[in-house]
Structures are given as structure tokens and as C-alpha cells.
N, C-alpha and C positions, 0 to 999 in steps of 0.2 A: 469908712463909710459903707453902709449895707445898701445894696441895690435888690428890687424886688420887682418881677414883672410876671405876668399871667397869661397862659393861652389855654383857654378852656379849663379842663381839669388838672393841668400842669401849672404848679407855680415854680419859678425860679429865684433862687437867693443867691446872690453873688456879694463879693466884698468882704468886709470884715463884721463880725458881729460881738460887740462887748455889751454888757448889761444895759447901759444908758441907750442902746439901739434897738433894743429888743421890742419896745413899744410898737414900733414901726413895723417890725415883723409879726408881732401878736395881732396888730390890726389887720394886715394882709391876709394873713392865714385863716382869721375868723370870718373875714368877708367871703374868702373863696370857699369856706366850709358852709357857709348859708346858700351859697350857690349851687354846691356839689356834694353828693354823698360820697363820693370817692374823690381823692386827691393825691396826687404824685407830687412830692417836693423834690425838686432837682437841685442838687447842691454842688453841681460841676464848678460853678464860678465862685464858691465859697472858699476864700483863702484861709479864714481863721475864725475860730469862734472861741472866745474865753470861758472859763469854767462857770462863771454866774449865767452867761448867755445859754450854754449847754443845758445847763439846769432848767431855766425857763423853757426852752425848746422841749426838752423831754416832759415837763409838766403839761405844757399846753397840748402836745401829741398824745398824751394820756388822756387828757381831757376830752379832746376830739374822738379818740377811739371809744371811750365810755359813752360817749352821746350817740355811737352808732355809726360815725363815720369811718369809711375805709382809707387808711393813710398809709402811703408808701414813700420811703426816702429812698433816692436813686443818685447815681454818680457822685457818691461822697468820696471826696480826695483823702489820700491816705493820711495827711496831717490832720484833717477834722475828724476822720475816722479814729484816730489815736486818741484824739481828746475825748471822743465818746465812749472809747473803751476803757480808758483811764478812770473817767468818771464812774461808769458803770461798775468796774472793779472795786473802786473806793466805796460806793455805795452797797455793794455785795458784801463787803468785808464788814461794813459798819452792822448791816442788817444780821449777819452771822453771829457777831459779838453780842448784839443785844439778845438774840434768839436764845444764845447759851447761858446769857446771864440770869435768864428766867423771867 
């Protein structure tokens, strides 16, 4: 189960995020962004995020940054960071394959 709490422009996400939990994360982050132009997302208590949840998080953060918000991730645990890096590498390889295919 995912836990979310906020203190001013800092939002804390803990527990476990799997795709069906992401709606709760999205709602909390969108609310926090309406209240702040800068947002620090602290992931120190996030134990696990699945691939689908990571994709949703990346897409949401991209949307927020494109709307002019300044978003920072902080205190990312090694296991969660590994999931992010693995997904980033996978997306990069796919982009490289498509760009070379013409």
C-alpha cells in the first residue's frame, strides 16, 4: 500500500507503488502542484515501485515539468533507483532502435 503525506512544497511517498495504486499518487501530486510551483518529492520511504508505476510516475513528472513546475526527486532508495535506471535504459534502447530504423 502506498502512503503519501505533504509538508509545504515537500511531498513524501512511502510504501509500495504498483500500477493500481498510482491513481492515489497522481491525485496527491496534482493537488500539490496546484498549490506550489516547486515540488520536492521525497522517496526515502518508498520500498518498491513496479514498472507500470514507474512509467506512470515518469509521465506525470514530465507533464508537470512541461507545465512550468520545478520538480525534484530526493532520497531515492537504491532498489527504487535501480528500477528507474533499468526503465530509462530500456526506453533509451528502444528510442535508439527506432531512430536508426529511419
